[in-house]
C-alpha positions as CSV (number, residue, x, y, z in Angstrom):
1,X,44.3,8.1,33.9
2,X,46.5,5.8,36.9
3,X,44.7,3.1,38.8
4,X,45.6,2.8,42.2
5,X,46.5,-1.0,42.6
6,X,47.4,-0.6,46.2
7,X,47.8,2.7,48.2
8,X,49.9,1.7,51.0
9,X,49.1,1.8,54.4
10,X,47.8,5.4,54.1
11,X,47.8,7.9,50.5
12,X,46.3,10.8,49.9
13,X,46.3,13.5,46.7
14,X,47.6,17.0,47.8
15,X,48.9,20.2,46.3
16,X,50.1,23.1,48.5
17,X,47.2,23.5,50.1
18,X,44.1,25.9,50.4
19,X,45.1,29.0,52.2
20,X,43.0,32.2,53.1
21,X,39.9,30.2,54.9
22,X,41.1,30.1,58.4
23,X,38.2,32.2,59.3
24,X,35.6,30.1,58.1
25,X,37.4,27.1,59.9
26,X,38.9,25.5,57.6
27,X,42.5,24.1,57.8
28,X,45.5,25.4,55.4
29,X,46.1,21.3,54.4
30,X,48.1,20.7,51.7
31,X,51.3,18.2,51.7
32,X,52.9,17.6,54.7
33,X,56.2,17.9,53.4
34,X,55.9,20.7,50.5
35,X,59.6,21.1,50.2
36,X,59.3,17.5,48.4
37,X,56.5,18.1,46.1
38,X,57.6,21.4,44.9
39,X,60.7,19.5,43.8
40,X,59.0,16.7,42.6
41,X,56.7,18.6,40.0
42,X,59.9,20.6,39.4
43,X,61.2,17.8,37.6
44,X,58.6,16.5,35.5
45,X,57.9,20.3,34.6
46,X,54.7,20.9,36.3
47,X,54.0,24.1,38.3
48,X,55.1,23.7,42.1
49,X,51.9,23.7,43.4
50,X,50.7,20.9,40.9
51,X,48.2,18.2,42.9
52,X,50.4,14.6,43.2
53,X,50.4,11.8,45.4
54,X,51.5,11.7,48.9
55,X,52.4,8.2,50.4
56,X,52.6,7.1,54.3
57,X,55.1,4.6,54.5
58,X,55.3,3.7,50.9
59,X,53.9,0.6,49.8
60,X,51.8,1.4,47.1
61,X,51.5,0.4,43.2
62,X,50.2,2.7,40.6
63,X,49.5,1.3,37.0
64,X,49.7,3.8,34.4
65,X,47.2,3.3,31.4
66,X,49.1,5.6,29.2
67,X,52.8,6.5,29.3
68,X,53.6,9.3,32.0
69,X,56.5,10.9,33.0
70,X,57.1,10.6,37.0
71,X,59.5,11.9,39.9
72,X,59.5,10.6,43.6
73,X,60.7,12.5,46.4
74,X,60.4,12.6,49.9
75,X,61.3,9.9,51.9
76,X,63.5,7.8,49.9
77,X,62.3,4.0,49.3
78,X,63.0,1.2,47.0
79,X,61.5,2.2,43.2
80,X,60.3,-0.4,40.8
81,X,58.3,0.1,37.4
82,X,57.1,-3.1,35.6
83,X,56.1,-3.3,32.0
84,X,54.8,-6.7,30.6
85,X,56.5,-8.6,32.9
86,X,59.7,-6.7,33.2
87,X,61.2,-4.5,35.9
88,X,63.3,-1.8,36.0
89,X,64.9,-0.1,38.9
90,X,64.2,3.9,39.3
91,X,65.7,6.6,41.4
92,X,64.3,9.0,43.9
93,X,64.3,12.5,42.7
94,X,65.1,12.4,39.1
95,X,62.1,11.9,36.3
96,X,61.6,9.0,34.8
97,X,59.4,7.6,31.7
98,X,56.5,5.2,33.0
99,X,55.4,3.3,29.7
100,X,51.4,2.6,28.8
101,X,50.3,-0.2,31.2
102,X,53.3,0.4,33.5
103,X,53.2,-0.1,36.9
104,X,55.2,2.2,39.4
105,X,55.9,-0.3,42.9
106,X,56.8,2.3,45.6
107,X,58.5,-0.2,48.5
108,X,58.8,1.0,52.5
109,X,61.3,4.2,52.6
110,X,63.8,3.3,55.2
111,X,63.7,6.6,56.7
112,X,61.3,9.1,56.8
113,X,57.9,8.9,56.3
114,X,56.2,10.7,53.2
115,X,56.8,9.9,49.9
116,X,55.6,12.2,46.8
117,X,54.9,11.0,43.6
118,X,54.3,13.4,40.8
119,X,53.2,12.9,37.2
120,X,53.1,15.1,34.7
121,X,50.5,17.5,34.1
122,X,49.2,16.7,37.6
123,X,46.3,15.2,39.1
124,X,42.9,16.2,37.8
125,X,40.7,15.6,40.4
126,X,37.7,18.0,41.7
127,X,38.7,21.5,43.1
128,X,37.7,22.0,46.5
129,X,38.0,26.2,48.1
130,X,40.9,26.6,46.0
131,X,42.7,23.5,46.2
132,X,42.7,19.4,45.1
133,X,44.1,18.3,48.9
134,X,42.5,16.0,50.6
135,X,42.1,17.4,54.2
136,X,42.4,14.8,56.7
137,X,40.7,16.8,59.5
138,X,37.5,18.2,58.1
139,X,36.9,15.4,54.6
140,X,37.5,18.2,52.1
141,X,39.2,17.4,48.9
142,X,39.1,13.4,47.9
143,X,38.7,10.3,49.5
144,X,42.2,8.9,50.6
145,X,43.1,6.2,48.0
146,X,42.1,2.9,48.3
147,X,42.4,-0.1,45.6
148,X,40.5,0.2,42.3
149,X,40.3,4.1,42.9
150,X,41.1,6.1,39.4
151,X,42.9,9.5,39.2
152,X,42.8,11.8,36.3
153,X,46.1,13.5,34.9
154,X,45.9,16.2,33.4
155,X,47.4,18.2,30.3
156,X,51.0,18.3,29.5
157,X,51.0,20.6,26.5
158,X,53.0,23.8,27.0
159,X,55.0,22.5,29.5
160,X,58.5,22.8,29.8
161,X,60.8,19.4,29.7
162,X,61.4,17.2,32.3
163,X,64.4,18.5,34.2
164,X,67.2,17.3,36.5
165,X,67.5,19.2,39.8
166,X,71.0,19.0,40.7
167,X,70.7,20.5,44.2
168,X,70.7,17.9,46.5
169,X,67.9,17.4,49.5
170,X,69.2,19.1,52.5
171,X,69.8,16.8,55.3
172,X,67.5,16.2,58.3
173,X,68.7,18.7,61.3
174,X,69.8,17.4,64.3
175,X,66.9,19.5,66.4
176,X,63.8,21.1,65.6
177,X,64.4,24.8,66.1
178,X,61.6,26.2,67.9
179,X,60.7,30.6,68.9
180,X,59.4,30.9,71.9
181,X,56.0,31.1,72.5
182,X,53.3,33.1,71.9
183,X,52.0,31.3,75.3
184,X,55.3,30.5,77.1
185,X,54.3,32.1,80.0
186,X,51.6,29.9,80.5
187,X,54.0,27.6,81.9
188,X,56.7,26.9,84.5
189,X,60.1,29.0,84.0
190,X,61.8,26.2,83.0
191,X,59.6,24.5,80.8
192,X,60.9,25.8,77.9
193,X,64.4,24.7,78.7
194,X,63.0,21.2,79.5
195,X,61.1,20.8,76.2
196,X,65.1,21.4,74.4
197,X,67.2,19.5,77.1
198,X,65.7,15.9,76.4
199,X,64.6,14.1,73.5
200,X,60.7,13.1,72.9
201,X,59.4,10.0,71.2
202,X,57.0,10.4,68.3
203,X,54.0,8.3,69.5
204,X,52.0,5.7,66.8
205,X,49.0,8.3,67.3
206,X,50.4,10.9,64.8
207,X,49.0,11.9,61.8
208,X,49.0,14.3,59.4
209,X,47.2,16.9,62.0
210,X,49.9,16.7,64.2
211,X,53.0,14.7,65.8
212,X,52.4,13.7,69.1
213,X,55.5,13.3,71.3
214,X,56.2,11.2,74.8
215,X,58.8,12.3,76.7
216,X,59.6,14.9,79.8
217,X,56.4,16.8,81.0
218,X,55.5,20.3,80.3
219,X,54.8,21.8,83.8
220,X,52.0,24.7,83.7
221,X,52.4,27.9,86.0
222,X,48.6,28.5,84.9
223,X,45.6,26.1,84.7
224,X,42.2,26.0,82.5
225,X,42.1,26.8,78.8
226,X,42.5,29.6,76.7
227,X,39.5,31.3,74.6
228,X,40.1,29.5,71.5
229,X,43.2,31.4,69.2
230,X,44.1,31.2,66.1
231,X,46.7,28.3,65.3
232,X,49.5,27.7,62.7
233,X,51.8,24.7,61.5
234,X,54.4,24.4,63.3
235,X,52.7,25.7,66.5
236,X,54.1,23.2,69.7
237,X,50.7,22.5,71.4
238,X,50.8,21.5,75.3
239,X,47.3,19.6,76.5
240,X,47.2,18.9,80.3
241,X,48.9,15.7,80.1
242,X,52.1,18.2,79.4
243,X,53.1,16.3,76.1
244,X,53.7,18.2,73.5
245,X,51.8,18.0,70.1
246,X,53.5,19.5,66.9
247,X,51.1,20.8,64.5
248,X,51.0,19.9,60.8
249,X,49.7,20.2,57.7
250,X,45.6,19.6,58.8
251,X,46.0,21.1,61.8
252,X,42.7,22.8,63.3
253,X,42.8,26.4,62.5
254,X,42.0,27.7,66.7
255,X,42.6,25.4,69.9
256,X,42.7,26.0,73.6
257,X,45.6,24.8,74.8
258,X,48.9,26.8,75.2
259,X,51.6,27.1,73.0
260,X,54.8,26.8,74.3
261,X,56.8,27.2,71.4
262,X,56.5,27.5,67.6
263,X,58.9,25.5,64.9
264,X,60.6,27.3,62.2
265,X,59.4,26.9,58.7
266,X,63.0,25.7,57.6
267,X,62.0,22.5,60.3
268,X,58.1,22.2,58.8
269,X,59.2,19.3,56.1
270,X,61.5,17.6,58.7
271,X,58.9,17.6,61.3
272,X,56.4,16.0,58.7
273,X,58.8,13.1,58.1
274,X,59.1,11.5,61.2
275,X,57.8,8.4,62.1
276,X,56.3,6.5,65.1
277,X,59.5,5.4,67.4
278,X,61.5,8.5,66.2
279,X,63.6,10.2,68.9
280,X,63.5,14.0,68.4
281,X,65.3,17.1,69.8
282,X,64.2,20.6,69.8
283,X,66.7,23.4,70.1
284,X,65.7,27.3,70.7
285,X,66.0,30.0,68.0
286,X,66.9,33.6,69.1
287,X,65.5,34.3,65.3
288,X,62.3,34.1,63.6
289,X,62.3,32.4,60.1
């Protein structure tokens, strides 16, 4: 059992999501930075799709009733384990032991937004439509973590031993790569070039649904709205104000605003780590990833 002493600004339980229900209006959800959750699980010997904690802006304190192997990945933040008044600093992206009664403290990350905490055995929260993930858009899964909440850890028998992953994390790209369309024909001829010409600033209104951006207005060639059509993670949707929104894990399955471009899959994790005030550029990629 893990007791949440403090969740930080926003913390949820996430696994790799609930695919296959878009036709019912259910988002995929899951970890916004899936590669980071996969890595954290590998480090403690879990299957990559085990549920962990996704922290937003750190600031969390978790008390472990029983000892457990833990790994922390994603946005790098100072980590401490406090046991019986003794404080030990821990590193990111490597497994470490938290003794019974110990408290894991994650401070605010110096860069990036989302940090992932995996516990050997995974979090054993109720499964809803095949996933333990919290969906911030439609409210499926466990509620966001709050002080006093408890999390059950699943069994760890039969799991491989904790490991050291020697592959360093990929450096963040200097620009988010996009492919054109599917509705770039709804925009002025120079709109796609304009998207890639100057940086945008991440708005404070961003969340797990999407990264809202402020910058050069993207002008349309056609007015009105589309009939609702399917949306994917990484879609760059443009509402009437001309300011793009990059859809993340909890994006709606359908939408009526035109999508000028879509992020390549390799850039989804980088988009999920953007924080308010960050400046971001786009780069047109002729290949689909």
